[in-house]
Structures are given as structure tokens and as C-alpha cells.
N, C-alpha and C positions, 0 to 999 in steps of 0.2 A: 405522539402515535410517529408512525414509523413509513414512510413510502419508501418500498426496495423499488429500484430499478432493472430487469435483468435484460441487458446485450451481450448476446453471445452470436456465435457461431452456427450455422447448420446442424442438428439434433446436437445437438454441446449439451446439453442435460438442464436446459433452463425449465422445464416440462415436471423434470423431476422435482426440482429444488421449490420448485413452488406450490408442489402439491405436498409435500412436505411440510411448508411454513402456512399450506390452508388446513391440511390436517391435525396437527401436532400442534401450531400455536395462533390458530384463529385468522388467518391472515386473512382478509379477500382476495382472490387473486381477478385481476384484469386482462385479459386479451388485446392486446395490444391494437391486430390485424383488425378485429370486431368496428373499432375506430374507425380504421381507414376504406371497410368494405364500405362504410353510411355513404360515400362522396364527398363530408363535407371537409369542414378544418378539423384534422383527423388529433392534432396539439389542443385544439380547443374544446374537442367534447374529450376527450380521455381526462383535463385537467380540469372538468365540470364532477363529470362520474366519482374520481379522486375526492373533489370538497361534497358528495354527498353525502359518498363514503365517511368521513369526518366523524369521530374521531379513530376512529378503528384503524387497525395499520393494513395496509394495502401492499400487494406484490404485481407491477404490471408486467407482462411476457411480454419480453420480442420488441422491446423497443427499438426501429430502424431508424430513426429520423433524426438527425441531429438538431433540426427546428423545435422537436417535442422536446428531447431530450434535456437544449441548453435551459428550455421555458419553465420545465421540470427542478432545473438546478438554482432556479432561485425559491425555490422553498427549501427553507433549510431543516426541515423535514426529509427530504431526499436524500436517498445513501444508492449510488452507483453502482452495480455489480456485473463486470466481466463473466461470463462463464466460458470457458472452451474445453476443449479434450480430445484427445489423439484422432487422425485421419479417418485411423480405421475402425473406430470404434461409433465412431460419427455416421459411420456410411452404413456399420451393421444394424445402427436403430432405424434406420429411416428407408434401408436399403427395397422392403418389399412396398413401401407405403409409398414414395416417391416414385425410385427409378432405382434395376439395379445394375446398371453397371456402375463402376466406380471413377468411369474419369467422367459421365458424365455429372454426378455426384461434387467431383472436384471443379467442372467449370462452371458448376451455378455455386459452390462455395467460393470460387475466385471472385464469381460478377459481385456476390453479396459482401464480403470482403469489403473488396479491393475497386471493385464497380469494372473488372475486366468483364468485357464482353464478349463470349463465344461467336461465331460469323455462321455457325451451322442452325439453319434451318428449323430444325429438329429444335433447339436449342430458343430459340423465337418463340415454339409453340408451346414447349415448354415454360416459358417465363408469362404466357399468356393464361397457361392455367391453372400457376400458382398466383396470378395477381399481382406480380412482383413488376408491374410497367408503370408504379404509382411515381408517378415526379416528386414526391417529396422522401424516394426512400432515399437514403447516403450507405455513405460504403461505410461495413462496420468497422474498420480499422479507425474512421475519422470519429464514431462514437466512442470508440474503447479508449480513444484519449481521453475525455474528459471525464470519465469514471472515477470509481474510490479503493474501488479492490478488483483484486483479479482474481477468479477460482477455478483450479484445471478441475476440472468429473474426469478420469481417468478407470473408473469402478462403472460398475452396475449394482452391485450390493446396495438393497437399500439400506441394512445397521451401518456402512461404511459412509454413504451418503449424511443419514441422521447425524452421525458424531461428528464431522464435518461443520454442520448448520449449527449445531447446537454449542460447539465451541464458537463459531462465529461470530453466534446471537448472544451468547454469555448467560448459556440457560441453565437455570440451578437444577441439576439434576432428581434432588426429591422434589419440588413445589412444582418441576418445569412449568413456571414464571418467568416467561419474557423480559430479561433486561436485554433494551436497544439505549440506552443511555452511552453506553462508550464510543459506538459507531457515530451519532451526534454528536455527544461531548465526552470525550476521553478524559480518562483518570490522570492524576497531574504525571503516575511517572510517564504514561504514556505522553501526553503534553510535554513535559520539558526534553524527554531524548526527542520528538518533533523538532525542537526548538534546538535543540545541539545537533542534529542533522544539516537545519537552515542554516546554522553556526559556521558548520563546515565546510561550506560553499564557497565560502570569504576565504578559508586558506589560501597559502600558495608554497605548500611543498608541490614536490614535482613526480616524489614519491606516493604520497598518500594523503586525504584530508582529514584531517579529525577535528572536531569541532565541544567545544567543552559548555557546560552551563552550571553554576550554581547558585542552589535555591535555599532561601533558610526555612525554619520550620513553620513561616506563616505564609509559604507558598509564594514568597517575592524574591523576583532573579535577583541575584547582588551582582552577579557577576559571569562574562563571555567571554570564551574564547578559542582560537582556531591556531593550528599551526601552520609555523612559515617564520621569514627569516624576521631579527628584528626591527625597531622601526630605523629608517637610513641607510640599510642596506639593500644595495641588490634585492628585490627577490627571488625567491629558491625555483620556482621556475622562470626568471629569468635568466639565468647561470649566478646568481646569489651564492648559492652551496656546494663548493665541489664534490662534496663525497655525496651528494643527494643524487647526482648528475652521473657518479662514478659506476655504470647499470652492474659492475663486476662484482660488487661490493652485495652482499645478501643483506636482504629484510632483518634489520635487527641486529644487527655487525656494525664495529667500529663507532657507535653511534658518538664515541669520545670527539670524531674530528667533523658530527655533523653542527653547523650552526643556527638547525632552523630552533622554535623553542615550540614546543609541543603546545598541544590546547590545553590541558589540565596547569600545563605549569604558568600560561597564560593568561588564563582565568584567576589560578590562587595569587596569582602577584598582583590582578586587578581587585582582586577583594579582601586580601588581607590578612590574616589570621584571626583579629578579631568578630567579622563577618562571616567567617568559614567555622567557626567552633558553633556544635548543633547542628551543622548544616550537612547539602545532600548534593554529592558534586553528581551530574546526568556527562555522558561519555561517549561518544559514538564506538569508539572499538575499545578495546581494553587498556587500564594501563599496563604502561613497562614498568619495571621493577628503579629509574630514576626516578617515575614521575608516583608512584607508588611513597616512596618515603615521603616524599614535600607533602604528598596527601598526609599520610601516618600525621607530618608536624604540624600540620593545618590547622586541627583538631575538629576536621571533616569525621561526620559521624554515620555516613552510607552513600556505598556509590553504586550505583547504576549504569551498566555499557548493555548498548544491541549487539558489538559482533565481539567473538575473541578475535585478537590480533596478534597480541604478544604472544612471543617463542617463550618468554622466564616466564609467565602465567600462574605457575604453580609455585614461585615464589613470593610472589605477587599476593595469592590465595592466602599463604602462612601466615605473612607479616600481616596482612588483614586482620586472619581470625588472631592474631596474637596481640594487638592494638584494639582488639575489639569492634573493626570497623564492618558493617555491615554488607555484603557485596552481591548485587543483585544483577541476573541477566536479565533484559526486558526483552519480550518476545511484542513484537509490537503488532495488533490485531488490524490495524488497518494501514494501508497505505496513504501517510499526509500527501495533501495535496500539494502543499509546495515543495517540498520534496522532487516535485515533478520540475522544477527549475534546477536542478544539481544540475 
């Protein structure tokens, strides 16, 4: 079972997404505003309805209560998606339905997103007409902060929207069977890539933070590393590396003057060759030429990176190909919740 909560700004495309999920993938669609109109505990009523629909996949449209969102997050099957889009496109979707003034639309959008209320008397009437004076209403920016994914809808083209949704949900094109496991339980490459990003947050290099994880064939972490100055030396971000602090030196230049240890080097030193043989190295950024030589010598058989960073990356590709090291660029499908700590 998967519970998708759609949280988004005014006319951002939440219903477009819900319609695709309902018609193409069999989701039951629930409107959060329907529970608010019952003048009861909306969070409780919504969760009760979700339980009734179990174990069918559900999409809840337009959650605008932090209280409800917090309760829903207690369910491990819940996945929150922020839906956003350009202001003009959103205005064009709703201008004939709600109001035909762009200024009024922006005022209403600011109120819903940030709680900023216009003192215009007509605006008060608009809120009453739209039933937006509910005390349980939370500024959307606060709700958005606790979501898992941000989806930008910058088109009304149905085929384009369906393509985005199918990519998100990892739909198998032939059987059209919904595979939701990677949203709730990431595959090993996603998982270790996320851990590498968290590891990067402990780095102390003033230029860049890089994290690295080495996992063996049994998916066990054997080493972790991050970039920064060696032990017992002043940390780079405290002035420990003169080269990193000299901003006249471009990235990738005069690395022989840098005393920082790279994330890959740190992990390789911790693991040793015996544990590296046949293992996979996960790193937040593509390895530099110096690290690539050490990776090749260590016995690592696979390298997974998230972002391309090194200026000499073509040389790295060539080296890895020569020594039969598989090089994979990992596109993380979800935003790791813990990355928000970085």
C-alpha cells in the first residue's frame, strides 16, 4: 500500500496528478477539504477514511494542515509530494474559476503559502467564500518542509505529466504495473548514495563537502569517509588548509598544495584492500584523477556517484574502463529526508 499526500500552492496541478494516479494506476482519490467541511477533527476523519480503504493505494489531495500531515507521517506507507509551478501558469488554470485578477490571485497565494493576509475587505470576503478561515489551516511553506519530494508542474500537456508520474512511480511500461517500493524502501544504490550524502555533512573542507561509502557484495558497509584535513591538524574550515582558503585558485588546480584528504581516500584507508576487493564505492561527487588511481589499485569493482564534479573526469572514465571498473551515475529518485540536515 502507498499513501501519497499532495501538498501544493494554489492551482499547482495537484488534481492533474491525482487524476492520472486514479485513472491509470487505480489510486483512490480523497479530497482533504471534504473532511474539513464536516466541522470535525479533519486529521482524524481523514486517517479513518484511509484505514477503510486499506490496502488500496490512496492519494490525498490538498493537505493544508501541519497537524494532519504530522499524523500521516507516522504511517511508514506515507509519501508526501510538494506540487509547485510557475505563477502565471497557475493563474491561467484558475482565473475564470476563482478570480480574474492576477493581483488578487497573488494575494491569495501568499496567504495560503506564508500566512500573509491582505487587509483588503474584499479579500476577507474571498476567504469566507472559499472557506479558508479554518483554524486548522497551516501556511503551506511549513507543510512543504516535511515532505519527501518536490515536483514542478510547468505544463498542462497530459502526455508530459503522465511521463513524469510514471518516472516517479517506476511504472513498467508494458504491463503498466505500479512499483512503489523504491519510494518507501529505496534500492541499494539509492540507499548507499543517501548514506554517502549524510556522511558528506561531516566533512570540514571549506571548498566542498564530499562523502563516500564502501559496501561489500553482501550490502554491508565496510567503510565511510569524508573530505577534510587529517587528524590532529586544524580543520580546513577553521583555516587548516591554505590552498583551500586561497580563492584565487580555481577548483581542481594546484591540488598538490592541498592537505585535505578526499572522501574516497579516507574510506579506502579505513577499509584496506582486503575489504575493498569486489566491493562498490559510493561517492557524492565523481572521483578526481588522483583518487581514481587509488580506487583502481584497491580492488573496487564498481563506482557509483551522484554528481559530476571533477574537471578531468574523462581521464577517470578511461582509466576505469581499462581496469574494468563499472562507473554508474546514480539519479536519486527521492529526496532523502536526512539530507535536510546538511
